PLY file of the C-alpha trace (Angstrom):
ply
format ascii 1.0
element vertex 310
property float x
property float y
property float z
element edge 309
property int vertex1
property int vertex2
end_header
62.50 115.17 73.24
61.22 112.43 71.48
58.67 110.62 72.99
56.74 107.57 72.49
52.97 107.53 73.30
51.03 103.90 73.86
47.75 104.21 73.81
47.71 107.66 72.29
44.30 107.56 71.02
42.15 107.61 74.10
40.87 109.79 76.43
44.33 110.60 78.53
46.33 110.41 75.03
45.02 112.39 72.89
45.48 115.12 75.46
49.51 114.02 76.56
49.89 114.30 72.86
48.34 117.84 72.06
50.11 118.87 75.05
54.16 117.37 74.34
53.58 118.97 71.10
52.89 122.62 72.07
55.60 121.86 74.50
57.89 120.79 71.45
58.35 117.76 71.94
58.72 115.00 68.89
55.38 112.31 69.59
55.50 109.43 67.90
51.80 107.96 69.10
51.04 103.91 68.92
47.18 102.90 69.01
44.45 100.96 67.09
42.50 103.80 66.49
45.29 106.49 65.61
43.90 108.27 63.04
45.49 107.91 59.25
46.45 111.45 59.14
48.19 112.20 61.72
51.62 111.12 60.84
53.34 110.73 63.97
50.94 108.45 65.06
50.95 104.22 64.45
47.72 102.91 63.88
48.84 99.52 65.07
48.26 96.86 67.69
50.97 97.39 69.93
51.78 93.36 70.97
52.68 93.18 66.85
54.96 96.29 66.83
58.30 94.65 66.38
61.29 95.75 69.24
63.85 97.71 67.32
61.64 99.20 64.04
61.16 102.26 65.82
63.40 105.45 65.70
65.18 106.16 68.95
63.37 107.90 71.47
64.03 109.08 74.97
60.92 108.59 77.45
57.73 106.50 76.94
54.47 107.40 78.28
52.47 103.87 79.08
49.36 104.45 78.67
47.74 101.60 76.67
45.69 99.21 78.70
42.51 97.85 78.90
39.43 99.68 81.39
36.02 100.45 81.72
33.52 100.69 84.78
33.66 98.52 88.47
31.98 95.46 86.60
34.35 95.39 83.55
37.28 96.07 86.19
35.75 92.78 87.93
34.77 90.65 85.64
37.38 90.11 83.28
40.00 88.03 84.38
41.86 88.28 81.48
43.16 91.48 82.01
45.86 90.14 84.13
47.41 88.44 80.75
46.29 91.28 79.13
48.43 94.54 80.61
51.25 92.44 81.76
51.68 91.89 77.95
50.96 95.35 77.04
53.65 96.32 79.71
56.49 93.91 78.51
55.85 94.41 75.02
56.88 98.25 75.69
59.62 97.35 77.85
60.56 95.32 74.91
60.32 98.69 72.54
62.53 100.32 74.98
65.09 98.47 74.81
65.53 98.61 71.10
65.40 102.52 70.54
67.29 103.07 73.47
65.12 104.66 76.36
65.93 104.41 79.71
62.62 106.10 80.82
59.29 104.85 81.14
55.91 106.61 83.07
53.28 104.15 83.44
49.60 105.16 83.86
48.74 102.53 87.01
45.83 103.01 88.80
44.54 103.98 92.79
43.04 100.74 92.85
46.09 98.81 93.68
44.81 99.73 96.79
41.69 98.05 96.68
42.77 95.51 99.43
43.90 97.76 102.25
43.28 101.40 101.42
46.83 102.58 102.56
47.55 104.90 99.71
50.93 104.70 100.06
53.19 106.93 97.74
55.67 103.82 97.11
56.08 100.77 96.18
53.21 97.99 97.13
53.76 96.58 99.84
50.78 93.65 99.28
49.20 91.42 96.38
46.16 91.62 98.31
44.28 93.13 95.39
41.12 90.72 94.60
39.76 92.42 90.48
41.45 90.72 87.64
41.83 95.57 86.99
43.37 96.22 89.96
45.86 92.87 90.14
46.85 93.49 86.44
47.95 97.23 87.64
49.98 95.63 90.30
51.59 93.26 88.46
52.87 95.30 85.91
53.96 97.78 88.24
56.46 95.33 89.47
57.72 94.69 85.82
58.34 98.30 85.55
60.04 98.48 88.81
62.45 95.41 87.64
63.55 96.45 84.24
63.73 100.55 85.21
66.21 102.84 86.94
64.48 105.43 86.28
60.93 105.26 85.79
57.00 107.02 87.56
54.46 105.00 88.00
50.77 107.58 88.50
48.12 106.20 90.41
45.08 108.05 89.39
42.16 108.02 90.86
38.78 108.37 88.38
39.25 110.02 85.63
36.47 112.76 83.83
36.31 115.27 81.86
34.20 116.45 78.54
33.42 114.01 75.65
34.23 111.04 77.58
33.30 108.00 75.73
31.51 105.29 77.08
33.27 102.18 76.44
30.58 99.42 76.92
27.05 98.44 75.87
26.19 97.39 79.27
25.80 99.88 82.45
28.89 98.98 84.87
31.24 98.49 81.55
32.31 102.31 81.33
33.38 104.70 83.26
30.65 106.37 85.73
30.13 109.79 84.50
29.43 108.70 80.54
27.75 105.80 81.65
24.94 107.62 83.78
25.15 110.40 80.62
24.45 107.93 78.28
21.46 106.67 80.50
19.80 109.90 80.87
20.47 110.74 76.94
19.04 107.14 76.23
16.06 107.20 78.79
12.65 107.33 78.00
10.71 106.12 81.19
12.06 109.60 83.31
14.07 107.35 85.52
17.93 107.09 86.16
19.22 103.58 87.13
22.17 103.81 89.54
24.29 100.83 90.47
24.64 100.70 93.95
22.57 102.66 96.49
23.95 105.47 95.99
26.61 105.68 99.43
29.60 104.70 96.98
32.33 107.25 97.70
34.55 108.39 94.18
37.36 110.70 93.50
37.11 112.56 89.87
39.95 113.78 88.95
39.98 115.58 85.85
42.00 114.86 82.69
43.26 117.76 82.27
45.46 117.56 86.21
46.49 114.36 85.07
48.09 115.79 81.65
49.17 118.77 83.53
51.21 115.69 85.95
52.40 113.82 83.45
54.36 116.63 81.41
55.52 118.15 85.21
56.80 114.05 85.97
58.95 113.85 82.64
61.07 116.53 83.65
62.02 114.65 86.89
64.43 111.97 85.61
64.49 110.09 89.44
62.28 107.10 90.10
59.03 107.69 91.66
55.18 106.61 92.50
52.57 108.95 92.28
48.98 108.50 93.71
46.76 111.17 92.04
43.50 112.49 93.48
41.02 115.92 93.19
39.12 117.80 95.78
35.93 116.60 93.70
34.83 113.64 96.43
31.39 112.34 95.75
29.19 109.63 96.53
27.55 108.03 93.88
24.10 109.70 94.91
25.52 112.56 94.88
27.42 112.27 91.35
23.62 111.76 89.61
22.11 114.43 91.32
24.91 116.77 89.92
24.38 115.60 86.48
20.38 115.63 86.32
21.19 119.12 87.77
23.66 119.72 85.31
21.90 118.85 82.39
18.15 120.06 83.51
16.91 116.84 83.46
13.61 115.87 85.95
14.31 112.07 86.37
14.45 109.79 89.42
16.87 107.99 90.78
16.78 104.23 90.69
18.65 102.41 92.98
19.99 98.89 92.71
21.71 97.78 95.73
22.29 94.16 94.76
25.35 95.20 92.95
27.38 96.13 96.17
29.02 93.36 96.36
31.46 94.73 93.34
31.98 98.03 95.18
35.84 98.59 95.56
37.62 100.12 98.38
36.55 103.16 99.59
39.32 106.31 98.52
39.93 108.83 101.10
41.53 112.26 100.62
45.20 110.20 100.71
48.42 112.72 101.33
49.59 114.24 97.78
53.03 114.96 99.26
55.18 113.17 96.32
52.79 114.95 93.62
53.25 118.71 95.51
56.79 118.57 96.10
57.02 118.31 91.93
55.16 121.65 91.90
51.53 120.13 91.19
48.48 120.29 92.29
44.64 119.83 90.74
43.33 122.87 89.24
39.67 121.45 88.73
37.89 121.64 91.96
34.65 121.01 90.84
32.08 118.31 88.60
30.94 121.38 86.86
34.08 123.25 85.82
35.45 119.85 84.60
32.86 118.56 82.57
32.35 122.16 80.68
34.30 121.40 77.17
33.53 123.83 73.85
30.53 124.57 72.83
30.66 122.24 69.87
30.66 119.91 72.65
26.87 120.91 73.90
23.89 120.99 72.73
20.96 123.61 72.69
17.57 122.18 73.29
14.39 124.30 73.51
17.00 127.05 74.92
18.61 125.11 77.42
21.58 124.05 77.38
22.02 120.23 77.99
25.21 118.54 78.54
25.95 115.77 76.11
28.71 112.51 75.66
29.41 110.34 72.77
28.08 106.79 73.10
30.65 104.87 71.37
0 1
1 2
2 3
3 4
4 5
5 6
6 7
7 8
8 9
9 10
10 11
11 12
12 13
13 14
14 15
15 16
16 17
17 18
18 19
19 20
20 21
21 22
22 23
23 24
24 25
25 26
26 27
27 28
28 29
29 30
30 31
31 32
32 33
33 34
34 35
35 36
36 37
37 38
38 39
39 40
40 41
41 42
42 43
43 44
44 45
45 46
46 47
47 48
48 49
49 50
50 51
51 52
52 53
53 54
54 55
55 56
56 57
57 58
58 59
59 60
60 61
61 62
62 63
63 64
64 65
65 66
66 67
67 68
68 69
69 70
70 71
71 72
72 73
73 74
74 75
75 76
76 77
77 78
78 79
79 80
80 81
81 82
82 83
83 84
84 85
85 86
86 87
87 88
88 89
89 90
90 91
91 92
92 93
93 94
94 95
95 96
96 97
97 98
98 99
99 100
100 101
101 102
102 103
103 104
104 105
105 106
106 107
107 108
108 109
109 110
110 111
111 112
112 113
113 114
114 115
115 116
116 117
117 118
118 119
119 120
120 121
121 122
122 123
123 124
124 125
125 126
126 127
127 128
128 129
129 130
130 131
131 132
132 133
133 134
134 135
135 136
136 137
137 138
138 139
139 140
140 141
141 142
142 143
143 144
144 145
145 146
146 147
147 148
148 149
149 150
150 151
151 152
152 153
153 154
154 155
155 156
156 157
157 158
158 159
159 160
160 161
161 162
162 163
163 164
164 165
165 166
166 167
167 168
168 169
169 170
170 171
171 172
172 173
173 174
174 175
175 176
176 177
177 178
178 179
179 180
180 181
181 182
182 183
183 184
184 185
185 186
186 187
187 188
188 189
189 190
190 191
191 192
192 193
193 194
194 195
195 196
196 197
197 198
198 199
199 200
200 201
201 202
202 203
203 204
204 205
205 206
206 207
207 208
208 209
209 210
210 211
211 212
212 213
213 214
214 215
215 216
216 217
217 218
218 219
219 220
220 221
221 222
222 223
223 224
224 225
225 226
226 227
227 228
228 229
229 230
230 231
231 232
232 233
233 234
234 235
235 236
236 237
237 238
238 239
239 240
240 241
241 242
242 243
243 244
244 245
245 246
246 247
247 248
248 249
249 250
250 251
251 252
252 253
253 254
254 255
255 256
256 257
257 258
258 259
259 260
260 261
261 262
262 263
263 264
264 265
265 266
266 267
267 268
268 269
269 270
270 271
271 272
272 273
273 274
274 275
275 276
276 277
277 278
278 279
279 280
280 281
281 282
282 283
283 284
284 285
285 286
286 287
287 288
288 289
289 290
290 291
291 292
292 293
293 294
294 295
295 296
296 297
297 298
298 299
299 300
300 301
301 302
302 303
303 304
304 305
305 306
306 307
307 308
308 309
């Protein structure tokens, strides 16, 4: 099939592009960070691509979004307008190319107001952070415009070489943020925002890509909430990262950040995803962070886990 993939140079997008091409599909990626040597990628602002200017495609994966850590997601009111503009543009490009199927990566954050985690259309618009409101509004746009769509709501995506997006703590996903702090710390302390009891579920990027490849083969509409068995408190996460990096830093908690905390994620049902034959395969944080040898370095004979800082 011919695939349009927005956000193709992102953390999920790069891996999805490789998986689609290995499966024999023709992929056109659009991303501001697309690499010139890739003839199947268009380095462009998605909002500036003219409808009708692209060759015909069969399926659109819409991954392009502005996302970061919990401080970024709660403190950027413009996210609502940006997400809606990106989705509206993806819909225009689909219409211009005759595409009738769209697969959208939303977020489990759309349930932050009530914690129902229902595998279906949202029944409440009670989201309070800009990021969650943005994703909820985008879901509504897609449901109205398409008969064939899949809305995918993963928990916290992680994996080796995940980039730290922001410069301040809380602007990036928590794992690359903590790993950056460990690499940069010169006083043997690791600052953790909150009191450490906040709960998170972490799903590996390869498991998300596996599901996206699976749902592409099922044309019926659907809403799919994704999680793994990796359920950790932030304190447990920090301790595990210290163990994996073989550091002896003292953890310093910042409980004043708790008022930013989103709705705790529970082990919700995976029925619709299981019905398609999908289950998450990565079951531990350490397995999920193990990348190629080139993604690690050796210091004093001991292996040290590293992540890019930009």
